[in-house]
C-alpha positions as CSV (number, residue, x, y, z in Angstrom):
1,M,89.1,4.7,-26.3
2,N,86.3,3.5,-28.7
3,I,87.3,4.1,-32.3
4,S,84.2,3.6,-34.4
5,G,84.7,2.7,-38.0
6,L,87.9,0.7,-37.3
7,G,86.1,-2.6,-37.0
8,N,83.9,-4.4,-39.5
9,T,80.7,-2.4,-39.0
10,Y,80.0,0.9,-40.7
11,N,77.5,3.6,-40.4
12,G,75.4,4.2,-43.6
13,I,77.6,2.1,-45.8
14,N,76.1,-0.6,-48.0
15,T,78.8,-3.3,-48.0
16,N,76.8,-5.3,-50.6
17,S,76.9,-2.4,-53.1
18,K,79.0,-2.7,-56.2
19,Q,80.9,0.5,-55.2
20,Y,82.0,-1.1,-51.9
21,K,82.9,-4.4,-53.6
22,A,85.0,-2.5,-56.2
23,L,86.7,-0.6,-53.5
24,K,87.6,-3.9,-51.9
25,E,88.7,-5.6,-55.1
26,K,91.0,-2.8,-56.0
27,G,92.8,-3.1,-52.7
28,W,91.7,0.4,-51.6
29,L,90.0,-0.9,-48.5
30,S,93.1,-2.9,-47.3
31,G,95.1,0.3,-48.0
32,I,92.9,2.2,-45.6
33,M,93.4,-0.5,-42.9
34,Q,97.2,-0.5,-43.4
35,N,97.2,3.3,-42.9
36,E,95.1,2.9,-39.8
37,A,97.5,0.4,-38.4
38,M,100.4,2.8,-38.6
39,M,98.5,5.7,-36.8
40,S,99.6,6.9,-33.4
41,P,97.0,7.3,-30.7
42,E,96.9,11.1,-31.4
43,E,96.6,10.5,-35.2
44,R,93.7,8.1,-34.6
45,M,91.9,10.6,-32.4
46,I,92.1,13.2,-35.2
47,Y,91.2,10.6,-37.7
48,E,88.1,9.7,-35.8
49,T,87.2,13.4,-35.3
50,F,86.9,13.8,-39.0
51,G,84.8,10.6,-39.5
52,G,87.3,7.8,-39.5
53,R,87.1,4.9,-41.9
54,D,83.4,5.5,-42.6
55,T,84.0,8.9,-44.1
56,I,86.9,7.8,-46.1
57,I,85.1,4.8,-47.5
58,K,82.0,6.9,-48.4
59,N,84.2,9.4,-50.2
60,L,86.1,6.7,-52.1
61,M,82.8,4.9,-53.1
62,K,81.8,8.1,-54.9
63,Q,84.5,7.4,-57.3
64,F,82.6,4.5,-58.7
65,D,79.2,4.3,-60.4
66,S,76.3,2.1,-59.3
67,E,77.8,-0.8,-61.3
68,G,81.2,-0.5,-59.6
69,D,83.0,1.0,-62.6
70,L,85.6,3.7,-61.8
71,L,84.7,7.2,-62.8
72,N,87.3,9.4,-64.4
73,A,88.0,13.1,-63.5
74,N,85.0,14.1,-65.5
75,G,82.7,11.6,-63.8
76,V,82.5,9.2,-66.7
77,A,82.7,5.5,-66.2
78,G,84.3,3.0,-68.6
79,M,87.5,5.1,-69.1
80,D,89.8,3.1,-66.7
81,V,92.7,1.6,-68.7
82,T,94.3,-0.1,-65.8
83,G,95.5,-3.6,-66.8
84,K,94.4,-3.1,-70.4
85,G,97.7,-2.2,-71.9
86,T,97.1,-0.7,-75.4
87,S,94.2,-3.0,-76.3
88,W,91.7,-0.1,-76.0
89,Q,93.6,1.8,-78.7
90,Q,91.5,0.7,-81.5
91,L,89.8,2.5,-84.4
92,T,86.0,2.3,-84.3
93,S,83.0,4.2,-85.7
94,V,82.4,7.7,-84.3
95,S,79.2,9.5,-85.3
96,E,79.3,12.3,-87.8
97,E,77.7,14.5,-85.1
98,Y,80.7,14.3,-82.8
99,R,83.2,14.4,-85.6
100,Q,81.7,17.7,-86.7
101,K,81.7,19.0,-83.1
102,M,85.3,18.2,-82.8
103,F,86.2,19.7,-86.2
104,D,84.3,22.9,-85.3
105,N,86.1,23.1,-82.0
106,V,89.5,22.5,-83.5
107,K,88.9,25.3,-86.1
108,R,87.6,27.7,-83.5
109,E,90.6,27.2,-81.2
110,F,93.1,27.1,-84.1
111,I,91.9,30.6,-85.0
112,Q,91.6,31.8,-81.5
113,E,95.1,30.7,-80.5
114,N,96.7,31.3,-83.9
115,G,97.5,27.6,-84.3
116,L,98.8,27.0,-80.8
117,S,97.3,24.5,-78.3
118,N,96.1,26.2,-75.1
119,G,95.2,23.8,-72.3
120,D,93.7,26.7,-70.3
121,T,91.1,27.7,-72.8
122,T,90.3,24.5,-74.8
123,K,86.9,23.0,-74.7
124,R,88.0,19.7,-76.1
125,S,87.4,17.8,-72.9
126,D,83.8,18.9,-72.9
127,I,83.3,17.3,-76.3
128,F,85.0,14.1,-75.3
129,K,82.8,13.9,-72.2
130,D,79.6,14.5,-74.1
131,Y,80.7,11.9,-76.7
132,Q,81.6,9.3,-74.0
133,L,78.2,9.7,-72.4
134,S,76.5,9.3,-75.7
135,V,77.8,5.7,-76.2
136,S,77.8,2.6,-74.1
137,K,80.6,2.0,-71.7
138,D,82.3,-0.7,-73.7
139,K,82.7,1.7,-76.6
140,R,84.0,4.8,-74.7
141,L,87.7,4.0,-74.7
142,S,88.0,3.0,-78.4
143,G,85.7,5.8,-79.4
144,T,87.7,8.4,-77.6
145,W,90.9,7.1,-79.1
146,T,89.3,7.3,-82.6
147,L,87.9,10.8,-82.0
148,E,91.4,11.9,-80.9
149,Q,92.8,10.6,-84.2
150,Y,90.3,12.7,-86.1
151,E,91.1,15.7,-83.9
152,G,94.8,15.4,-84.7
153,Q,94.2,15.2,-88.4
154,Y,91.8,18.1,-88.4
155,R,94.5,20.2,-86.8
156,A,97.2,19.0,-89.1
157,A,95.1,19.9,-92.1
158,M,94.6,23.4,-90.9
159,Y,98.2,23.8,-90.1
160,A,99.1,22.6,-93.6
161,A,96.6,25.0,-95.2
162,V,98.0,28.0,-93.5
163,K,101.6,26.9,-94.0
164,S,100.9,26.4,-97.7
165,A,99.4,29.9,-98.1
166,N,102.2,31.4,-96.0
167,P,105.4,29.3,-95.8
168,N,106.9,31.7,-93.3
169,W,104.0,31.4,-90.9
170,K,104.7,29.9,-87.5
171,P,102.2,28.9,-84.8
172,G,101.4,31.8,-82.6
173,Q,101.5,34.3,-85.4
174,K,98.4,35.9,-86.9
175,F,97.2,34.6,-90.2
176,D,94.4,35.2,-92.7
177,T,91.6,33.1,-91.2
178,S,89.8,33.0,-94.6
179,I,92.5,30.4,-95.5
180,L,90.6,27.9,-93.5
181,D,87.3,28.5,-95.4
182,N,88.2,25.7,-97.8
183,V,89.2,23.2,-95.1
184,K,86.1,21.1,-94.6
185,R,85.7,18.1,-92.3
186,E,84.6,16.0,-95.2
187,S,87.6,16.9,-97.4
188,V,90.0,16.1,-94.6
189,E,88.4,12.8,-93.8
190,S,88.4,11.8,-97.5
191,T,92.2,11.8,-97.3
192,L,92.4,9.6,-94.3
193,V,93.2,5.8,-94.2
194,K,93.7,3.4,-91.4
195,N,97.3,2.5,-90.5
196,G,97.2,0.0,-87.8
197,N,95.4,1.7,-84.9
198,R,95.8,5.2,-86.3
199,L,94.4,7.4,-88.9
200,V,96.9,8.9,-91.3
201,R,96.7,10.9,-94.5
202,N,96.7,8.7,-97.6
203,S,99.9,9.2,-99.6
204,I,100.0,8.2,-103.2
205,D,103.4,7.1,-104.5
206,V,103.9,8.8,-107.9
207,S,107.6,8.0,-108.2
208,V,108.7,6.1,-111.3
């Protein structure tokens, strides 16, 4: 039986492309071959019916951009942290435009969900994606880390404001949304300082 795609020739695959080379460098290609080696004749027949190695490689190559960089679930390259440890967790400059977008989203969702986080309705991933695509690849990881730091502090400030006005309030309970009128992005950011690779609220020691 002639099983096309199990040799070294492919149909419609540019083996000189950076996507193909990335596939090879990551060991994904060898993984495909290992799986093929363990197939029974029946499994190989089914495998070939659905396109064999050619189809699998073409689909996997779609997970890389034209420069061979892995795309994340949102189709953004430069977000792969494999082998980088925590080196990408660095504070960097994030434009006021995207800080404001994140602040507005946090406030909208804080009101909508009464202070709870709802993974089913949140639009935060859309903001992160737009931000990532607005900067160069080498700035995407550290920029996203930094924007997440701002996001957490915006939410913390809103929680503190509501809790201050109503000490008995708990997340999930209704609250007077006018409480948040005085919580501005600028005022929140004015209280933030760097603490290692994180943004924290500045605390002034007034003890004697």
